[in-house]
C-alpha positions in Angstrom: 199.7 115.4 157.2 201.1 116.3 153.8 200.1 118.8 151.2 198.2 117.4 148.2 197.1 119.3 145.1 194.4 116.8 144.1 191.7 115.1 146.0 191.8 111.3 146.6 188.9 109.4 148.1 188.8 105.6 148.6 185.4 104.7 150.1 184.2 101.2 151.0 180.5 100.5 151.5 179.2 97.3 152.9 175.7 96.5 154.2 173.6 93.7 155.6 169.9 93.3 156.4 169.3 90.7 159.1 167.2 87.9 157.9 165.2 87.6 161.1 164.8 91.2 162.4 165.2 93.1 159.1 167.6 95.4 160.9 170.0 97.3 158.7 173.7 97.6 159.3 175.8 99.8 156.9 179.6 100.2 157.2 181.5 103.0 155.6 185.3 102.7 155.5 187.7 104.9 153.7 190.6 107.3 153.2 190.6 110.9 152.2 193.5 113.1 151.1 193.0 116.8 150.2 195.1 119.9 150.6 196.6 119.5 154.1 194.3 116.7 155.1 195.1 113.1 155.2 192.6 111.0 157.3 190.9 107.7 157.5 187.3 107.3 158.6 184.9 104.7 159.8 181.1 105.2 160.0 178.7 102.5 161.2 174.9 102.9 160.8 172.4 100.7 162.5 168.7 101.1 161.5 166.7 99.1 164.1 163.1 98.1 163.8 162.7 100.3 160.8 162.6 103.3 163.1 165.7 104.0 165.2 168.9 105.1 163.6 172.1 104.6 165.6 175.2 106.2 164.1 178.8 106.0 165.2 181.7 107.7 163.3 185.3 108.1 164.0 188.5 109.2 162.4 190.7 106.9 164.6 191.2 103.1 164.9 190.8 102.7 161.2 191.7 99.3 159.8 191.4 98.8 156.0 189.2 95.8 155.0 190.8 92.6 153.9 189.6 91.4 150.5 190.8 88.1 149.1 189.3 85.0 147.4 185.8 86.5 147.2 185.7 87.2 150.9 185.8 90.6 152.7 186.6 90.9 156.3 186.2 94.1 158.3 187.4 94.6 161.9 187.1 97.6 164.1 186.7 98.3 167.8 182.9 98.4 167.4 182.3 95.8 164.8 183.6 92.7 163.0 182.1 91.3 159.9 182.6 88.9 156.9 181.0 88.9 153.5 181.4 86.0 151.1 180.1 85.7 147.5 180.2 83.6 144.3 179.4 86.6 142.1 181.8 88.3 139.8 183.0 91.8 140.5 181.5 94.7 138.4 183.7 97.6 137.4 182.7 100.9 135.7 184.6 104.1 135.2 181.6 106.4 135.7 183.2 109.6 134.7 186.6 111.2 133.8 187.8 114.6 132.7 190.9 116.7 133.2 190.0 117.3 136.9 189.8 113.6 137.8 187.8 110.5 137.5 185.2 108.3 139.4 185.7 104.6 139.5 183.0 102.4 140.9 183.7 98.7 141.8 181.0 96.4 143.0 183.0 93.6 144.5 179.9 91.7 145.8 176.6 92.4 144.2 175.1 89.8 146.5 176.8 88.1 149.4 176.2 86.1 152.5 177.1 88.3 155.4 177.6 88.1 159.1 178.3 91.1 161.4 179.0 91.0 165.1 178.3 94.4 166.8 177.8 95.2 170.4 177.8 91.4 171.2 174.9 90.7 168.8 175.4 88.6 165.7 173.4 89.6 162.6 173.2 87.3 159.5 171.6 87.9 156.1 172.2 89.0 152.6 174.7 91.8 152.1 176.4 94.0 149.5 179.9 95.4 149.1 181.3 98.1 146.8 184.2 100.6 146.6 184.3 104.1 145.1 187.5 105.7 144.1 187.4 109.4 143.3 190.0 112.0 142.3 187.3 114.4 141.1 186.0 116.8 143.8 182.4 116.0 144.7 181.3 119.6 144.2 182.7 119.4 140.6 180.6 116.5 139.6 178.5 117.3 136.5 175.3 116.1 138.1 172.5 117.6 140.1 170.8 114.4 141.3 172.3 111.0 142.1 170.1 108.0 142.6 171.7 104.8 143.7 170.3 101.6 145.2 170.5 97.8 145.4 167.9 95.1 145.8 168.7 91.6 147.0 166.8 88.3 147.4 167.8 84.7 147.1 168.0 84.5 143.3 168.2 88.2 142.2 170.6 91.1 142.7 169.9 94.5 141.2 172.0 97.6 141.4 171.0 100.9 139.8 172.7 104.2 139.3 171.2 107.3 137.7 172.7 110.6 137.2 170.6 113.7 136.4 172.0 117.0 135.3 174.7 118.0 132.9 175.9 114.4 132.7 173.0 112.0 132.3 173.6 108.3 133.0 171.5 105.2 133.6 173.1 102.0 134.7 171.3 98.9 135.9 172.9 95.5 136.7 170.6 92.5 137.2 172.5 89.4 138.2 175.6 90.9 136.5 173.8 91.7 133.2 174.1 95.3 132.3 171.3 97.6 131.1 172.0 101.1 129.8 168.3 102.1 129.4 165.5 102.1 131.8 163.3 104.1 134.2 164.8 104.9 137.7 162.7 107.0 140.1 161.7 106.9 143.8 159.0 104.3 143.2 160.1 101.9 140.6 163.1 100.6 138.5 162.0 99.5 135.1 164.2 97.9 132.4 163.9 95.2 129.8 161.1 92.9 130.8 161.6 93.6 134.5 160.0 96.1 136.9 161.1 96.6 140.5 158.4 98.3 142.6 159.6 100.2 145.7 156.6 99.9 148.0 156.9 100.5 151.7 159.7 103.0 152.5 161.4 103.6 155.8 163.8 106.6 156.0 167.2 105.7 157.4 168.7 109.2 157.1 167.6 112.5 155.6 169.1 115.9 155.5 172.2 117.9 154.4 175.6 116.3 154.8 176.5 119.0 157.4 173.8 117.5 159.6 173.9 113.8 158.6 177.6 113.1 158.3 179.6 116.0 159.7 177.3 117.0 162.5 179.7 115.4 165.1 182.8 116.8 163.5 182.4 120.6 163.4 186.2 121.2 163.0 186.2 119.5 159.6 183.3 121.6 158.3 185.8 124.5 157.9 187.8 122.4 155.3 185.1 121.9 152.7 183.1 124.3 150.5 179.5 125.1 151.7 178.1 123.7 148.5 179.5 120.3 149.4 178.4 120.4 153.0 174.8 121.4 152.0 174.4 118.5 149.6 171.3 116.7 150.7 171.0 112.9 151.0 168.0 110.7 151.8 168.5 107.0 152.3 165.7 104.4 152.6 165.2 100.8 153.5 162.3 99.7 151.3 160.2 96.6 150.9 160.3 95.8 147.2 158.7 93.5 144.6 160.3 92.3 141.4 158.1 91.7 138.3 159.0 89.9 135.1 156.5 91.1 132.5 153.4 91.0 134.7 154.4 88.2 137.1 155.8 88.8 140.6 159.0 86.7 140.7 160.6 87.9 143.9 160.3 90.1 147.0 163.0 91.5 149.2 164.5 94.6 150.7 166.2 97.5 148.9 168.6 100.0 150.2 168.7 103.1 148.1 169.4 106.8 148.3 169.1 110.1 146.5 171.7 112.8 146.8 171.0 116.4 145.8 174.3 117.6 144.5 173.2 121.1 143.7 171.8 122.6 146.8 171.7 126.1 145.2 169.1 124.8 142.8 167.1 123.6 145.8 167.4 127.0 147.4 166.0 128.6 144.2 163.2 126.0 144.3 162.4 127.0 147.9 162.4 130.6 147.0 160.0 130.0 144.1 157.8 127.7 146.2 157.7 130.1 149.1 156.8 133.0 146.7 154.1 130.9 145.1 152.3 130.3 148.4 152.9 133.7 150.0 152.6 136.0 147.0 151.3 134.5 143.8 148.5 132.4 145.1 147.1 135.1 147.5 147.2 137.6 144.6 145.5 135.1 142.3 142.7 134.5 144.9 142.1 138.2 145.2 142.0 138.7 141.4 139.8 135.6 141.1 137.3 137.0 143.7 137.1 140.3 141.9 136.6 138.7 138.4 133.8 136.4 139.6 132.0 138.8 141.9 129.1 139.2 139.4 128.4 135.4 139.5 127.4 135.3 143.2 124.1 136.6 144.3 124.0 135.1 147.8 123.9 137.4 150.9 127.1 137.7 153.0 127.4 138.3 156.8 128.1 141.9 157.6 129.5 141.6 161.1 132.9 143.3 160.8 133.9 142.2 164.4 133.6 138.5 163.4 135.5 139.2 160.2 138.4 140.8 162.1 138.3 138.0 164.7 138.6 135.3 161.9 141.5 137.1 160.3 143.3 137.7 163.6 143.0 134.1 164.8 144.0 132.8 161.3 147.1 135.0 161.3 148.1 133.9 164.8 147.7 130.3 163.9 149.8 130.6 160.8 152.6 132.6 162.5 152.8 130.3 165.5 152.8 127.2 163.3 155.6 128.6 161.1 157.7 129.4 164.1 157.2 125.9 165.5 158.3 124.4 162.2 161.4 126.7 162.0 162.6 126.2 165.5 161.6 122.6 166.3 161.2 121.1 162.8 164.4 122.8 161.5 162.7 123.7 158.3 160.1 125.7 156.5 156.4 125.1 155.9 156.8 123.7 152.5 155.5 120.2 151.6 157.9 120.0 148.6 160.8 120.7 151.0 159.5 119.4 154.3 161.2 119.9 157.6 163.3 116.9 158.6 161.7 116.6 162.0 158.0 116.1 162.8 156.5 118.8 165.0 153.8 117.8 167.4 154.0 120.7 170.0 152.5 124.2 170.2 149.6 124.8 167.9 150.4 121.4 166.2 149.2 119.9 169.5 145.8 121.5 168.9 145.3 121.0 165.2 147.0 118.8 162.6 147.2 121.5 160.0 147.1 124.9 161.6 148.6 126.8 158.7 145.9 125.6 156.3 143.2 126.2 158.9 144.6 129.7 159.4 144.6 130.4 155.7 140.9 129.5 155.4 140.0 131.7 158.4 141.9 134.6 156.9 140.2 134.1 153.6 136.7 134.0 155.1 137.5 136.9 157.4 138.8 139.2 154.7 135.9 138.3 152.4 133.4 139.3 155.1 135.3 142.5 156.0 135.5 143.7 152.3 132.0 142.3 151.6 133.2 140.1 148.7 130.4 137.6 147.9 132.7 135.7 145.6 135.4 135.6 148.2 133.1 134.2 150.8 131.0 131.8 148.8 133.4 130.7 146.0 137.1 131.5 146.7 137.2 130.6 150.4 135.3 127.3 150.1 137.5 126.2 147.1 140.6 127.2 149.0 139.5 125.0 151.9 138.7 122.1 149.6 142.0 122.5 147.9 144.1 122.2 151.1 141.9 119.3 152.2 142.7 117.6 148.9 146.4 118.3 149.3 146.3 116.8 152.8 144.4 113.6 152.0 145.9 113.3 148.5 149.5 113.8 149.4 150.6 115.1 152.8 149.1 112.4 155.1 150.8 109.6 153.1 154.0 111.6 152.8 154.1 112.0 156.6 153.6 108.3 157.1 156.4 107.5 154.7 158.8 110.0 156.4 157.9 109.1 159.9 156.4 105.6 159.8 156.6 104.7 163.5 155.7 108.1 165.0 152.2 108.6 166.4 150.6 112.0 166.5 147.5 112.7 168.5 146.2 116.3 168.6 144.0 117.8 171.3 141.1 117.9 169.0 141.0 114.5 167.4 139.0 111.3 167.1 139.5 109.3 170.3 141.0 105.9 170.2 138.7 102.9 169.7 139.2 101.5 173.2 136.7 100.8 175.9 138.2 103.0 178.6 136.8 106.1 180.3 136.8 109.2 178.2 138.8 112.2 179.1 138.1 115.9 179.0 139.9 116.3 175.6 137.6 113.7 174.1 134.5 115.6 175.3 136.0 118.8 174.0 136.6 117.1 170.6 133.0 116.1 170.4 131.9 119.8 170.8 134.6 121.3 168.6 134.4 118.7 165.8 130.7 118.0 165.7 128.2 120.3 167.5 129.9 123.7 167.0 130.6 123.1 163.3 127.0 121.9 162.8 125.7 125.1 164.5 127.8 127.3 162.2 126.9 125.4 159.0 123.2 125.3 159.9 123.1 129.0 160.5 124.7 129.6 157.2 121.9 127.5 155.5 119.3 129.7 157.3 121.2 132.8 156.4 121.2 132.0 152.7 117.4 131.8 152.7 115.1 130.2 150.2 115.8 130.4 146.5 113.5 131.9 143.9 112.6 128.4 142.7 112.0 126.7 146.0 109.5 123.8 146.5 107.4 123.4 149.6 107.6 120.0 151.4 104.1 120.3 152.9 101.4 118.0 151.6 98.1 119.7 151.0 96.3 117.9 153.9 99.0 119.3 156.4 97.4 122.7 156.2 94.6 121.3 158.4 97.1 120.4 161.2 96.9 123.2 163.8 99.8 124.7 165.7 99.7 123.2 169.2 101.6 125.7 171.3 102.4 123.6 174.3 104.4 121.1 172.2 107.0 123.9 171.9 108.2 122.5 175.2 109.4 119.3 173.5 110.7 121.3 170.5 112.9 123.4 172.9 114.0 120.3 174.8 115.9 119.1 171.8 118.7 121.6 172.4 119.7 120.6 175.9 118.9 116.9 175.0 121.5 117.0 172.2 124.0 119.4 173.9 124.5 117.2 176.9 125.3 114.0 175.0 129.1 114.4 175.1 128.9 114.9 178.9 126.8 111.8 179.4 128.9 109.4 177.3 131.4 107.5 179.4 133.9 105.7 177.2 136.3 106.7 174.4 134.8 104.1 172.1 131.3 105.6 172.5 132.4 109.2 172.1 134.4 108.1 169.0 131.3 106.5 167.6 129.3 109.6 168.4 131.7 111.9 166.6 131.7 109.7 163.5 127.9 109.5 163.5 127.6 113.2 164.1 129.9 114.1 161.3 128.0 111.7 159.0 124.7 113.4 160.2 126.1 116.8 159.4 127.7 115.9 156.1 124.6 114.3 154.6 122.0 116.7 156.2 123.7 120.0 155.4 124.6 118.9 151.9 121.0 117.9 151.2 119.6 121.1 152.7 122.0 123.1 150.5 121.4 121.0 147.3 117.7 120.4 147.4 115.4 123.4 146.7 113.0 122.3 149.4 111.6 124.7 152.1 109.1 124.4 154.9 107.7 127.8 155.7 106.5 127.9 159.3 102.7 128.0 159.7 101.2 131.3 160.6 99.4 131.4 164.0 98.4 133.9 166.7 100.2 133.0 170.0 97.9 132.6 173.0 100.3 131.2 175.6 103.8 131.9 176.9 105.1 128.9 174.9 103.5 130.3 171.8 105.4 133.6 172.2 108.6 131.5 172.8 107.9 129.7 169.5 107.5 132.9 167.6 110.8 134.2 169.1 112.5 130.9 168.1 111.3 131.4 164.5 113.3 134.6 164.4 116.4 132.6 164.7 115.3 129.8 162.3 114.2 129.7 158.7 112.4 127.7 156.1 115.5 126.4 154.3 116.9 124.1 157.1 113.9 121.8 156.5 114.7 118.5 154.8 116.0 116.5 156.5 114.9 117.8 159.9 117.9 118.0 162.2 115.6 118.1 165.2 114.6 114.5 164.4 118.0 113.1 163.4 119.8 114.7 166.4 117.0 113.7 168.9 117.1 110.0 167.9 120.9 110.0 167.7 121.0 111.4 171.2 118.5 108.9 172.5 120.7 106.1 170.9 123.8 107.3 172.9 121.9 108.0 176.1 120.7 104.4 175.9 124.3 103.1 175.6 125.1 104.8 178.9 121.8 104.2 180.7 120.1 101.2 179.0 117.4 100.9 181.7 115.9 104.2 180.5 115.9 103.3 176.9 112.1 103.5 176.5 112.1 106.9 178.1 114.8 108.3 175.9 113.1 107.1 172.7 109.7 108.4 173.9 111.3 111.8 174.4 112.9 111.7 170.9 109.5 110.7 169.4 107.8 113.6 171.2 110.5 116.0 169.9 110.0 114.7 166.4 106.2 115.0 166.6 106.6 118.6 167.9 108.3 119.4 164.6 104.9 119.0 162.9 102.7 120.3 165.7 104.7 123.5 166.1 104.3 124.2 162.4 108.1 124.2 161.9 108.4 121.1 159.7 106.4 119.0 157.3 105.8 115.3 157.8 108.3 114.5 155.0 111.0 116.5 156.7 110.5 114.4 159.8 110.6 111.1 157.9 113.8 112.3 156.1 115.3 113.1 159.5 114.5 109.7 160.9 116.0 108.0 157.7 119.2 110.1 158.2 119.4 108.8 161.8 119.1 105.2 160.6 121.8 105.8 158.1 124.1 107.1 160.8 123.7 104.2 163.3 123.6 101.6 160.5 126.7 103.0 158.7 128.8 99.9 159.3 126.1 97.6 158.0 125.5 99.9 154.9 129.2 100.1 154.3 129.5 96.3 154.4 126.7 95.9 152.0 128.4 98.4 149.6 131.7 96.5 150.0 130.0 93.1 149.3 128.3 94.5 146.2 131.5 95.9 144.8 133.5 92.8 145.7 131.0 90.6 143.9 131.0 93.0 140.9 134.8 93.1 140.9 135.0 89.3 140.7 132.3 89.0 138.1 134.5 89.4 135.0 133.3 87.0 132.2 133.0 87.0 128.5 131.0 85.6 125.7 132.8 84.2 122.7 131.7 84.3 119.1 134.6 82.8 117.2 137.6 85.0 117.8 135.4 87.8 119.0 135.1 88.4 122.8 132.2 90.4 124.4 133.1 91.3 128.0 130.2 91.4 130.5 131.1 95.0 131.5 129.6 96.1 128.2 126.3 96.6 129.9 127.7 99.4 132.0 129.4 101.0 129.0 126.0 101.0 127.3 124.1 102.4 130.3 126.8 105.1 130.8 126.8 106.2 127.2 123.1 106.0 126.6 122.2 107.9 129.8 124.8 110.6 129.1 123.6 111.0 125.5 120.0 111.3 126.5 120.9 114.1 129.0 122.9 115.9 126.4 120.2 115.6 123.7 117.6 116.9 126.2 119.8 119.9 127.1 121.0 120.9 123.6 118.4 119.4 121.3 120.9 119.0 118.4 121.5 115.3 117.9 124.2 115.7 115.2 126.2 118.2 117.3 126.2 115.9 120.3 127.3 112.9 118.1 130.2 115.0 116.8 131.4 115.9 120.3 130.9 112.4 121.7 132.9 110.8 118.9 135.7 113.4 119.5 135.6 112.5 123.3 135.9 108.8 122.5 138.8 109.3 120.1 140.8 111.4 122.5 140.0 109.0 125.4 141.7 106.3 123.4 144.6 108.6 122.4 145.1 109.7 126.0 145.0 106.1 127.2 147.8 105.2 124.8 149.9 108.1 125.8 149.4 107.9 129.6 149.3 104.2 130.1 152.2 103.4 127.7 150.3 100.7 126.0 152.0 98.0 124.0 150.1 99.1 120.9 148.0 95.9 120.9 145.7 97.1 123.7 143.4 100.1 123.8 143.1 101.7 127.2 140.9 104.7 127.6 141.7 107.8 129.6 139.3 110.2 131.4 141.4 113.3 130.9 141.8 112.5 127.2 138.0 112.1 127.0 137.4 115.6 128.5 140.1 117.1 126.2 138.3 115.6 123.3 135.0 116.9 124.5 136.3 120.5 124.7 137.8 120.2 121.2 134.6 118.6 119.9 132.5 121.3 121.4 134.5 124.1 119.7 134.2 122.3 116.3 130.4 121.5 116.8 129.8 125.1 117.8 131.3 126.3 114.5 129.6 123.6 112.4 126.1 123.8 113.9 126.0 127.4 115.2 125.5 126.4 118.8 127.1 128.6 121.5 130.2 126.8 122.7 129.4 127.7 126.3 126.1 125.9 126.0 127.8 122.8 124.7 130.5 122.9 127.4 127.9 123.5 130.2 125.8 120.6 129.0 128.8 118.3 129.1 129.7 119.6 132.6 126.2 118.7 133.7 126.2 115.3 132.1 129.8 114.1 132.6 129.6 113.4 136.4 126.7 110.9 135.7 128.4 109.4 132.7 131.6 108.8 134.7 129.7 107.6 137.8 127.9 104.9 135.8 131.0 104.1 133.7 133.0 103.4 136.9 131.0 100.2 137.3 132.8 99.1 134.1 136.1 99.8 135.8 135.2 97.7 138.7 134.6 94.7 136.5 137.6 95.3 134.3 139.9 95.9 137.3 141.2 99.2 136.0 141.4 102.3 138.2 141.7 100.0 141.2 142.9 100.8 144.7 146.1 100.2 146.6 146.3 97.7 149.5 144.4 98.5 152.6 142.8 96.7 155.6 139.9 94.3 155.6 137.3 96.8 157.0 137.9 99.2 154.1 138.9 97.0 151.2 137.6 94.3 148.9 139.2 91.1 147.9 139.6 90.3 144.2 140.4 86.8 143.0 139.2 86.7 139.4 142.3 86.0 137.4 140.9 88.0 134.4 140.7 91.2 136.4 143.6 93.6 135.9 144.0 93.7 139.7 145.2 90.1 139.5 146.7 89.8 136.0 148.6 93.1 135.9 149.0 94.6 139.4 149.4 91.2 141.2 147.1 92.1 144.0 145.2 88.9 144.1 143.9 87.9 147.6 144.9 91.4 148.9 142.3 93.8 150.3 142.4 97.0 148.2 140.6 100.4 148.3 137.3 100.6 146.3 138.5 103.6 144.4 135.8 103.3 141.7 133.2 103.6 144.5 135.0 106.7 145.8 134.9 108.2 142.2 131.2 107.3 142.0 130.5 109.2 145.2 132.5 112.2 144.2 130.9 112.5 140.8 127.4 112.1 142.3 128.1 114.9 144.8 129.5 117.1 142.1 126.7 116.3 139.7 124.0 117.2 142.2 125.7 120.5 143.0 126.0 121.5 139.4 122.4 120.6 138.6 121.3 122.6 141.7 123.2 125.6 140.4 121.7 125.1 136.9 118.2 125.0 138.5 119.0 128.3 140.2 120.0 129.9 136.8 123.6 130.4 137.8 125.9 131.5 134.9 126.9 128.6 132.7 130.5 129.6 132.7 130.6 129.2 136.5 129.1 125.7 136.1 131.8 124.8 133.7 134.6 126.2 135.8 133.3 124.5 139.0 133.2 121.2 137.1 136.9 121.4 136.2 137.8 122.6 139.7 135.8 120.0 141.7 136.7 117.1 139.5 140.3 118.1 139.6 140.3 118.2 143.4 138.4 114.9 143.8 140.7 113.1 141.3 143.8 114.4 143.1 142.6 112.7 146.3 141.4 109.6 144.5 144.8 109.0 142.9 146.4 108.7 146.4 144.3 105.6 147.0 144.8 104.0 143.6 147.3 101.2 143.1 148.0 100.8 139.4 151.6 100.0 139.0 151.9 101.4 135.5 151.0 105.0 136.6 154.0 107.2 136.1 155.3 109.5 139.0 157.0 112.8 138.5 158.3 114.9 141.4 156.6 112.7 144.0 153.1 113.1 142.4 151.4 110.7 140.1 150.9 112.0 136.5 147.1 112.1 137.0 147.6 114.3 140.1 149.4 116.7 137.9 146.7 116.7 135.3 144.1 117.1 138.2 146.0 120.3 139.2 145.9 121.5 135.6 142.1 120.9 135.6 141.8 123.1 138.7 143.8 125.9 137.1 141.7 125.6 133.9 138.6 126.0 136.0 139.8 129.1 137.8 141.0 130.7 134.6 137.8 129.8 132.7 135.7 131.5 135.4 137.6 134.8 134.8 137.0 134.9 131.0 134.1 137.2 130.2 131.2 135.5 128.5 127.8 136.6 127.4 125.8 135.6 130.5 122.3 135.6 129.0 122.6 132.1 127.6 120.5 129.4 129.4 120.0 125.7 129.0 116.5 124.2 129.0 115.9 120.6 129.8 113.4 119.1 127.4 113.2 115.3 127.6 111.6 113.9 124.5 110.8 110.4 123.3 112.6 111.1 120.1 115.9 111.2 121.9 115.7 107.6 123.2 116.5 105.9 119.9 119.7 108.1 119.2 120.8 107.5 122.8 120.5 103.7 122.4 122.2 103.9 119.1 125.2 105.8 120.3 125.5 103.3 123.3 125.6 100.4 120.9 128.3 102.2 118.9 130.5 102.7 121.9 130.1 99.1 123.3 132.2 97.4 120.6 135.0 100.1 121.1 135.2 99.7 124.9 133.7 96.2 125.6 134.5 94.0 122.7 138.0 92.7 121.5 140.0 90.0 119.7 142.2 88.6 122.5 144.3 86.3 120.2 144.9 88.9 117.5 148.3 90.5 117.0 146.8 93.5 115.2 147.1 97.0 116.6 144.4 97.9 119.1 142.8 94.5 118.9 142.7 93.9 122.6 141.2 95.8 125.5 144.2 94.7 127.8 147.7 93.5 127.1 
């Protein structure tokens, strides 16, 4: 070994993806001289079945590659391989200063390769490059390095992007050089081309001290910690190449990111950790204090339960964090996730114990300190927020980072297999369905009837007497339902029961909370033992848990699953469930309409697959229905009807709430203008088309409300609240236009969930190239979310809740639902920043706006009155006709600005 003042690195990189198995083989060869070191190295990576990484590194038996006549030969004790090409070499001096230089030479942008390793021969397309460096890696003026290559039969693409002090973008496509473009983790865009990086499989992820130098602890002492802590992540990714909007090639990419400034990541971890452990808890406490005057619902006063919630929540969080630290080798940060998946300890019980623990603590502390806002506003929103984070980001991120690993928790949905169920399956049925239902139902009873409640009894029902002996059937409902999980025999059946039960709970509890209906138990004087039992049972029940009747839905659902196990007693089971349902009326506990609603709920649960297929078929037919009527150069698209219905309906609601036609026209025009402006900015339109954006529409509505408030002397909070009440229904109807147009569409999924779109005029086929692929029905998801949010906001308005709370909840709930919806959308033009889609960032901003808005003091004595008048019909129709030409009519052959609805 000799002393050297400067660093010299010569590193060869050669790869191959086998054309039959898609296995990846990467070979690193090189020489390094620095200070007293002079060594040669060989590192061979095998990525098998997109799951298993086999790595072998050595500093001995090094043989330099032989490169001559466009052929490269590598021979070592473990491997022999040959690469041949017809392509010209690409050379670039990437950087040079007084400390050294970086020379990059791509000898084979695309090559036919053959590698023999461990007796197996692998053949396929390959790639070869060499990097020469005299600049120390830790002195490089960059923070992030992105490198990758894509190969197929007729195309080779190499990309390099530097981020930091020295910015650089280099893209080579079939040898042609591009100096400008977009390079991120999901797409490479340049000129008229766009390479979409779709299905990623992680080859290697972690700091260099773990990924490269883990086996060579002695050499770790020779390099600075900053170099050893550089983090690399390397992927094998299925990719599609588009020219303009046409898919011209598919193939595999190998690409990597290297974080060259680990100190910056440490600062990021400190900030991220502080955000979730200090800033967010303080914000939630402050939010609860500032909004306490909004909430008038009662709150449980049992301090023992409050302490129990807080204790178990803390234990869950602590144990989960320790599991991640010791077994996952990381911290509980989704922005900086642990490199290993943890499935032991509390993660064997629950998939997200830290989040569950945080909700338990929040509910527990709210009960202990008797914070009504903390219990009824902050804690539910916190729970919805982490659910949105899980379904909008974390679940997909886990699949991408660990694509082949399966993770079954103790409390989980059983597999859909016809084998005998286990104890854990039975336990899941109780813990996921029956116990949550009991807690939620008791909360509905605890809330009690509102001041504006409506009785569900018909007048003639007052003549139906209380028949005390039928209490026997009413009581039988409890063991009849509770024993179902013990009677069910197969995993398939108990899985179906859990799904049906969750659907029963979701619809039933939500309707009982939203609808102002009550069924006050009939007064009677008990004369029998069962009559006294009935009176005692009423002490534990209440008039609010009325419509739909859970006694009915659970009874028939139980009979349905008892019949699956013992079909010969089918008649007996259904007679019993009918008697239970009848007893709801004869005991004076429910009205007839409650019973009918409970039976309808049961039918929805057991016919869910049929209902879902009807919904799928409707949306599939609608999505393939794009057509247009031509009047010369003018084109009227058939989705104009939904634009008209959406606008007219929304306008009528707004006119009825505000009463000022001119003020609403002013705000609506502002919303329309900013919707177009937002679409231009967010969708990066060519300038000929005119897309429309939801977030721009809401921004325009807020600005328009402020202007209209000043012009027409209407309180701004009244205008904003009216738009909060109307917007969910405007968007829900408007989404039908999106279905026809093909915008806001979903990403690929399976046949049971998705719809198939073949109409060439739909953006799904013309822009995203998803023709004949099943995709998520994301407009339907949006319609459902907006409908649920709309019903909740109108229920709060009906209860005379503060208008500022209605406005803030609109922003919060729409933001959370949109965050999740974006995860299932598949528009290729949507930009991604820091692993989130741009619309997910705007959704987060909406949530923060809603929280902040609720803490601003407003005059609370302002109310909205709904006055539907015939005189509002004509202006509503008129405004609908104004909007239709803007959003449903275009000039497809014109070259004028904004002349088309799509490029």
